[in-house]
N, C-alpha and C positions, 0 to 999 in steps of 0.2 A: 707578385700578383697572383700566380697560380696557387701559392700557399694560402693567401687570403680567401680566394674563391673556394678552395678545398675546405677551409675552416667554416666558411659561411654555409656551404652545402652540408657539412657534417652537423653543424648546429641546427640547421633546418630539419634534418633527418631525426636528430635527437629530440627536437621539440614535437615532431609528429608522433614519436613513441609515447610521449606523455602529453596527451591532449587535455585541454581544460575547457571549462565553460559549458560542458554538456551535462553536468550534474548540478542541480539547484536544490537549495534547502530553504524552506520558508516556514514560518510559524514556530520557530524554536522558542520554547518556553522554559527550557532548563539548561543543562550542561551537556555538550556533545564534545567528542574527541575525534578529530579527523586524522586517520593514519594513512599516509601516502603509500602507494604500491611499493613493495620492496622493503617496507618497514622503516621508513625514515622517521624523523622526529615528529611526534604527534602535535597537532595544533588543538588547543583547548579553547572552545567558544562558549561563552556564557550567554544567557538570554539577553537580547537587545544589542549584542555586539554584531558588527558587520561580518558576513560570511565571506571568506576568501574564495578564490577559484579552487575547485576541487579536481584533482587529477583523476582521469579514467582508471578504474580498478582500485580506487581507494576503499578503505573500510571506515565506516562512521560508527563509533561506539556511542550509544545514547546512555548517558549517566543518570539523568533525571528529566522529567517533563515530557512534552510532546514535540514532535518534529515531522514535517512533511518533506519527503525527498522525491525528486523527479529526475528522470534520465531522458536524454534524447539520443538519437542515432549518432554514433555507434557505442555510446558509453553504457557501462554497467557499474553498479556499486553494491557493496555488501554492508548490511547494517548488523550490528550486534547490540543486544540488550539483555542483561542478566543471563548470559551464557547461551542465549538463543541467537540463531543466525537467520537473517532475512536477505535473500538475494533479489535485488531489484534490477531486472534486465532492461535492455534498450526499450524506450517508449513507455515506461511504466511510472506510476506515481503511487506512493504508499505513505500513509500517515501512521506513525508509530507513537503510542502513548505508554509511558511507564507510570502506572497508578501508584498512589501512596501505599496501597496494600501489597505492592510487589507484583501484581498481575500486569501482563503486557498485552496491549490491544493493538492489533494490526488491521488497518483498513486499506484495501486496494481500490483506489478510485479509478485507475486507468491501467490497462494491461494485465499481465499475469506475473505473479511472484511466487517464490517458494520459501517456506519457513521450516527450519530444522531446530527442534528443541534441544536443550542441553543434554538430554538422554538419547538423542538420535532419531526421534520420531519426526517424520517429514510430512508436510501437507502443502498443497498448492492453493493459491488464491487467484480468483478471476475478478474482473471488474465488478465492483459493487459488493464484494464479499468482505466480511469482518470475522476475525477470530480473536479469541482471548486465550492467553496461555497463563495458567495459574499453576505454579510448580511445574510439573511435567505433563499436565493435562491440557489438551487443545480442545477448546469449545468452538465449534463452527456456528456462527450466528447468521444462518441463512434468513432471508426475508420470510416472515411468517405467512404461511398459506393455510387459510382455514379449510377444514374438511368440507367436502361437497355436501350439500343439503338435498336430501331426497324427499320431495313432498308427496310422492306417489302420484296416481292418476288424478288429473284435474278435469272436472266437468266443464266443458266449454260451451255446452248448449244453454241458452238462456231463454226465459219467457218474459214477455213484457206485459205488465198489467197496466193498461192505459188509464184505468180509473185511479190508481194510486201513484202512477208514474214511478213504479218500482221495477227495478231490474234485478232478478234473482235467478239462481240456477234452477233448472227444471228438476222436478223430483220424480223418480220412477213410480 
């Protein structure tokens, strides 16, 4: 009996080391490869196929298409696409697209993530930021902010012409 309890305790501990269901994948439009931590046999998933449970610390290689990956506490996951690495920490959601021209688009919708290009350049993404990696060039697509418009001094004095019902600025 002690041996059975020991084995049950050991299996519970081993299961805790490899936690599941804290990493979700949605919107897979291409081919992805899930590589378990420690380098186990990869699982290849095509668009439309069900996504299995993903072990914490896995690597997801995006071969083609788009994929959205989300993590919850305490899970993290690494994404690879065309030699670039994207680290998705706890509580983050990233959408990664591999365009037909070879460019990689990364949109961070929740949390913060880091991206490292194949030549070692690193950048961080915050909620709402998008980057495009074309070759080894990172383009940050911040939301467009138009330049401020300076209209100069504005005359706020007005005169009213009751005969014409006209309101116009006073003239010096």
